[in-house]
Structures are given as C-alpha cells and as structure tokens.
N, C-alpha and C positions, 0 to 999 in steps of 0.2 A: 527469450533467446532459443531458449529450446523449442519453440516454433521454429522461427527461421532456422536451426539446426538442421530439425524435421526437414525442411523443404527443400534443403540441398541437395544435390544429384549424388547419388551411389557411386563408387566406381566402375561398376558395369555401365552406368547411363554414362558415365564421360567416354567411354570406351565407344561405345557407341554415338556420341556424339561426333566423338573423332573419326569414327569411321565414316559417317554421312559426309562428313567435313572433306575427309578425303576423296570419296567418290564424287562428290559434285566438283572438285577441283580438277581429278580427272576428266570428268564429260568438257565441264566448260573451257580449259585450256588446249585441250586435244581434238579439237572438232573432227580432225582429219583421220580418226581412229576408225578401223573398222567396224559397221554396225554389229558384227559378233562380241567385239572388245566391249564395245559402250553397253552391249544390252547385258553381257554377262556382269558386268563390272555391278549392275542397277539390281541384277538378279540375285549375284553373288550377297551382294550387303542386305537385301529385303531376307534373304534365305535367312541368313543368319541370324539376322534380327526375332525372326518369327521364331527360329527353331530355340533359342534362346531364352527367349521372352526376357529381353533385357531394356524393351522398349512396351509401350503396351500395343498391343495386335492392331488398333485402328492407328495408332500414329504412325505404324511402320507399313500401314496403307498410303497413307497420307504421302510420307516420305515419296514413297515407289510412285504416286500420279504428281507430285511436283518434281522430283528429278527428270522423268521421262519426258515430262513438260517442257520443263525448261532447258533442257539441253536438245530436244527434238531426238531423241532414241528410237521413236516410232512414230506413227499418223495418230492422230489422237483417237480414230476407230479403235484401234490396238490398244492403248493406253486405257481408255475408259469402257473396253469391250467388257467390263464385268457388269457396268449398271447398264448392258443390254441383255445380260443374261437371265435364264429363266429362274437362275438359282437364286440369284440374288434377290430376285422381288418374291421367292418365297421363303427366304427369308425374312424381308419386310413382311411377308404376310403373316408367317409365323409368328413375328412379336406381335402384332396384334393380336392373334387367336388367344396367343397365350396369357397377354395382358385382360382379355376377356373374360379369361376362364378363372382367370386370380379375382378380377372384379365381380362376376356374378356368384362366386363360390361355388362351381361348379367343380372346379377343383378337387374343393373340401367334400363335397359328397361323394367324388367318385372313389377319394381317397378311402371316406367314412365306410365305402361300399365293399370293396378290396380288403380294407385291415383285418378286417375278422377271416378272412383265409389266412391270412399270412403273418397273425400275430403267434404270442408265442415263445418263437424260434427265429432268430437273426439268421440263421443258415435258411430256413425256409422261404422268407422274407425276401434275401438275397435271390435264391435259387428262382421263386415265383417272378419277381421284377426282370430278370433275364429269361424266363422262359416268354411271359407276355413279351418284351421288345420282338424276340423273333419271331411271335406268331404273328402278329404285326406286320412285319414283311411281308406275310403273303397276302394280306389286305391293302395294303398304303404303297404303293410304288414309289414315294417318295423318303428317301433317307433321311433327307431334311425335314421333313411335314412331320414324320415319326419322331424325331428328335425333340424337336419343338412342340408338338403334340403331348409328347411324354413329360417334358422337363416340368413344368406347373404340378402336373399329376403325382410325379416324385417326390418334388421339393413338400407336395402337401403333405405324402406319404409320410416322409421323414418324420414330418412335424409331429403326423397323429400316432404315430410308433414311439416318439419321444427322444428322436434322436435332435441334440441340439446342433446348431452350427460348430466348426470344427471338430464333431467329433466323427472317428473312423465309421461308424456305423453307418454315419447319413452320407459322407462320402461314400461308404461301400454302395451303398443304396440307388445315389443316384446316377452313380457311374456304371455300374453294375447294368442298368435298366438301360441308360445309353449305348454301354456297347453292345448290348445283349440286342437290340435293334439294329446296329452296326455293322459290329466285325462280322460275326458270322452268314450275315446278307448275303454277302457277294456271290453266296453261291446260288444267290435266287436271280434267275437273268433280270428281270425290270427292277429291283430292290435299291439300288444305286445307279448315282451316272455312270462312273465308270463301267458299269456292266451295258449300260444304254449307247455310251460310244463305241463299247465294243463293238455291239450288236451294228452299230449304222457303219461302221469301218471295215467290218467282215464284209458286209454287203457292199459296199463300194469298191473293195478290193475285189474281191471273190466273187461277187455277184447272189451268193445267198447267205445269210445271215444265220446263226445258230438258232436253233427254235427249242423253245423251254423246256419239252421233257427231258431230251438232250442234254442240254447244259444242268439241269437239277440233277439226273443220274450221275452225270458223271463228276460235282463240285460238291452237292450237297451231302454226302454221306461222311464226307470228311471233314473239308474244310465249312459245312454247317455243321451236323452234328458233336463230331467230333471237336469242332474247335467250340462250339460250347459247352462241352465239358471241361474246356481247356480253359475257357474264361471263368466257370465257376470256380473252378478250381484255385486259380490265380488269383481272383480275387477274395477267394475264403483266405488264402494265406495271406495275403496283402493287407486285407482292412480286415481284419479278427474283430469282433465287437460283443458287446452284452447283450441280452435278450429285451427286447422291446419294452420298455417303460407303461406300465397303466399308469394315466394320468387321467384329470378328470376330463380332460379335452377330446383323449384319443379313443378311438376307434366305439364311438356312439351307435348307436343305431342310426343307419341315415335317415332322416326326415324327408318329407315330400319334398319333390324340387321346386322353387319358387318358379313365378312365370319367366322371367328370365333367363333362370340356369334351365328350363322346358324349351325355349326358345332358341337357347344358344344352343343345347343339345340336337334337338333336331337342325339345325344348322351345319351341326358337326357330321352329324349322320348322314346328309345328303352329299356334305364335302367329301365322306370317306368312301362311300357308295360311286360316285363322279371318279375319285383317284382309283378304284377298284377295277373299274371300265374303262380308262382311258385309251384302253388298244382299242376299244371300239368307236366311243366319241371324237378322238384325236385332240382332246384339248391338253394342253398342257396343265400338270399339278400345280405348275405356279399359279395361270390364271383361274385357276380354280380356287388356289389360295386366297389370290386377291379379292375376288369376286365374296366370298365370305365376311374377309378384312372389311371392304366399302362398308356391307352391311353393319358389322360390328360398329364401325366408326360413323355411321349417319346418324343425324340428330334426332333423338327421338327416340332409338332403338334399347334405351336401358341397356344395352351390353356395355358401355364404356361411360366413363364420367365425363365430368366437364375437362375441353381441352385433353383430351387423348394422347396424344403424340408428346406434349411434355411428361408423360408419367412411362415415355420409353427410351430406354437407352438404345442408339444405334449404332455402337460400337461394333456389332457382329455384322451389319448390314453392312459398314465399312469394309469391316476385315474380307469379309466374301468378296465383296466388289475386287479388290487387291490382288485377292488369290488368284480370282478366274483371269485377271486382268495378265497378272504375272505369266500364266503360263500360256495365254494369247502370244505374247511376247516371246516367250521362249521358242514357241512354236515359227511365228513369223521372221524371226531372226536369224532362223536356223541352228538356235544354239542346241535345242534340247534333239534334235538328229546329230549332229555332230558329235555330242557327247554319247549317246547309241552307237554309231557308228565307231566310233574311237572303242569303245569298251569292247565292242563285236568285233575289231581289229584284233584284237589281245585274245579274244577267248578263242581256246582250242576246238574249234566246233569237230572239224575233218576228222579229230581222228579221236573225238570222245566215245563214251559208252552210251549208250540211252539214257542211264541213269545219271553221267555226270553233265549230258545236256540238259536234261529236264532242271536240275540244279543251277548250271550256268544261265537258262533262258529265264527260271522264275527269278534267280536273283537278280539279272537285269532289270525288269521288271522293278523289283523291289527297288533297286537303287535308283533307277530312273526319276519312281517318284518321288525322291527328296529333291530332286531339281523342278522336275514340270506340275507336282501334284499329281493324286491319283486319277483327275479325269485326263490328263495330256497324256496317259502313259499308252494306252491304246489309240490314241490317235499319233503317235510317234511309230510304234512298234507292229502294227495292224500292216500298213504299207509294205513292210519287209518279212512278210509270212513268206509268202511263195520265194524269194531267196532262199531265206533259213529251211525251207523244207526241201530245196535243192543238196543244201548241205549235211541237215542230219539226216534226209530220209525219210523222215515223217513225212504226214500230209499236211497241207497247210493250215490245217482246223486245229491239229494236234498242236502245232507250233504256236497260234494265236491263243490256242487258251492255255498255255503257260504262264502267259499274261494275269490271268485273273489269281493264280497260285502268289504271282508277286506282289501284286496292288491287292489283295485280302492282306497280306503281312503291314499291316502301319507301324512304319519306325517311330513317326513321331508324327504329333496331334495337328502341326499344321497343314501339314499334306492332306488331313482331309477336312474340308470346310464343315461339313456336318456335326462332325464331332468338337471343332472349335467353338460351332454358335451355341453347342449344347452345354459345355462346358462354362461360357463368359454367360450365357442365360442362369443359370443354375451357380454361378459363382464359386466353381471348384477349382483348384489350385493346377496351373499349367502342370509345374512340378511333380502332382499328384498321377496327372493323367499321362504324362510323358514315361515317370517310370512304369508305369502298366501299360504301354504300346508298346516299351522296347522289352519288359519282361514275355508278353507274349507274342511279339515277332520272335524272341530266342528263343522258346519252347514251340513256336510254329514252325520254326526252319529246325530244330531238333529232331520234334516227335512225327511232326503233322507231314513236313514233306516226303521223305521216305514213304510214309503212308499212302500219302496221294501218289507217288508213284507208283508203287504197286496196286493198287486201284485200278489207274490207266490203265497197267501193262496186263490185270485179270480181262478190264473191261477189252483190250485191243486194240486201244488209242494209239500203241506206241509198237 
C-alpha cells in the first residue's frame, strides 16, 4: 500500500494533466480557430509547465511535440525544428563527452589537480569555480559546450572536497561554476547563442554586425565583471557552507594519467582549439562536439563502456529540442512579434527620458524572453530597431544593444537551454535554480541596470 501511495500523482500533476487535456480539447474541437490562438494555447501550456516544473521537462517537450502534430498547429519542419538545431546536437555530444570524462576518470584527475588550489575555504572554492567558468568563456564559444564540459568536473570536485549530495556546499559549487560560465558571459560576443543571433540579425537588418571589441567595451565592465561580483555575493548568501572536509580520498596528489585519460584529454584539447577558432574555420561547435562524441563511441576507443548509450539520460536532449521548437513556433505563428508589438504600443517611448527608454527597452527584452526563450529575443526585436531609433532618437545600434541587458537578466531557468541542461546533468533542483535566477535578476535590475545606463551615457552611446 505505501508503494502504491507513492506512485499516485501529486495535486500539481493533476492540475498539469487537467490543463493538458483542456488545451488538447481546444485544439481538436476548434479547428477553425486562428493559428495565433492555437499556437498560443500550446505555447502557454508548455511555458507554464516548464516554468513551474510540475511535470518533468522532457515530458513537457513530448507534450509539445504531440499536441502540435496531432492538431496540425504548424508544419513538421517547425514543430520538430529543435531536432535540426545545432544546439540540440551540441547537447547530445556533450552528454557523450561528459560520460567519457566520468568513465575514464579524467574528471577525477582534473578535480585532484584543481582541488589543492580550492581547499581550506568554501568561499575560495566557490569564487574559484565561478572565475574558472568566466575564464572559459573567452576560449570556448558555446555556452552549452562549456556547461556540459564543466558539470562532470564540478561534481567530481564537490565529491573530492567532501560535499555530499543534498548539501548546500555541493549545490553552491556546482551552480556557481555553471552560472559563472553562463550569466556574465552574455557580455562576450561569441560566448552564447543569443549573442550570435543578435550579431546575425543586426547584420541582416542594418548591414553591419557589432564587432568584438565594441561589444566587450560596452557590456563587459557592468554585465560581465560587476555581474560576476554580484553572482559571488548572491551565491555566498544563498548557499553558505562549511569548509571542505579532509577525507581519505579527497585532494590527493594527482597521479599520472592513464592511457584512456591521456587520449580523451588530447581529444578535448583539439576540440577546445577548434571551438576557439570557429570564426576562422567556420565549423559549428555542435559538429566539432559530434566528431569528439563519435570517437568516444567508437568500439575499441576505451573511452566508454559496453552499450554506452544505455548509460546516458536523454532528458536534456528532448528538453532542448522542445525549447528550440517552441521558439520556432512562436516566431512562425507571429505570436512573439504580436506580444512585442502589444507591449511597445503601451510603452510611452515618445515622451520618455533616455533613462526611462533604456529601462523600458531592456525590460521588454527581459519579459519577451519568458515567451520565446532567450535566443528568440534578438530574432524578434532586432528588425524593430530602426523604427524604435526614430522614436527614441538613438542610433539603431544603441536600440538593439539594450536587448543584451534584457536577455542577460534571466528570470526563470527554462528560458536558457544551457542552464537547464546543466542542472539536469548535475541533478540540481529546479526550485533552487529558479530561486537563484530570480534573486540575481532582481538585484541586476535594481543595481546593475542603472550602472549600465550611466556607463553607456559616459561612453556616448545615448
């Protein structure tokens, strides 16, 4: 009887089931409804389920695919756009690479090498992994790749420092490393997908994309350095912990790498060099990752065990495919543009001061991200930049750069596929991550946005 009771759905899951049935009936019984209404029903349901976490993320993705297909909400190439996305296959390759790092023991060796620099103080360890994550963004252009590479190292490091699963110190170290290589790195041009979408959209609309140095000067002092300091302060506040424990297996001097470890380390070194030079050779980080994954999966490589795919959870693969497809549906249906246009129509931009316009445009990008996820923001807002420039009196470049302030302020984890993939891989609670995102976003709006405005004004952008 107790086992049966444990398997019963919770009240939240019953609500999720009722909402799914209601949307299904609406789609099937009102075929004459507009595409906007039908797409809005599916998108609203899935965003609600992803935001609350009342259903597993992968299950919500399957709900999305099924409802869109059964009800004919959009063509198959839109519904399943996520499976053709480079981001999704970068997740797949990252899962393979992470499993190989664990199987060969390379994660343990790396943690043993880094451990002596971080032992003795939880504060030192936390600051160290956050700064390590930020530094990696200058060398690896893919946020997804960085997080998937760091997760096995961070989890092994937490083990070696004596933090058990469920302890705040372990959660703090793993989340700190992931957020360090994610949140402040929107200030580095090629370091995340939304930045690259913005670059491409700006080139398509205005003819000239932003360059690396101008982008870095405009954003990194506040959205990079100061946001890193803010993240450190928030992490120490939300996740206080005892000093690392000295156990018999922690922080031993690293032994010589085994042959499989050396092989995998060499393979990853080549991958990082290719990731760093993608502007030169033009190969997507996803396909570089897939080449590494194929080597790891090849029989006889000694980098993974027998039946390697059976040891891998594909939750994050399905989730990212669903998120990317949802963004494609929002764009295809016109829902994202309709919502953005509706919000713009009520914003008093004509009579606003520069400071007020800066806050409204940044806030518009931040809120739009809850609907179309972060990569969808520049695709929708950048074409509006010339018109908004006429209203505000700014340059189009200044208008579209406010998006960076908005999409670097992440309200909920589901908006950012790399973050969700990381917490799924590391088995971190969605509630913990949501709390961290909301706290960081609130403090960013209150503290960093005004400083960002003053910095832009000092540079002469406004």
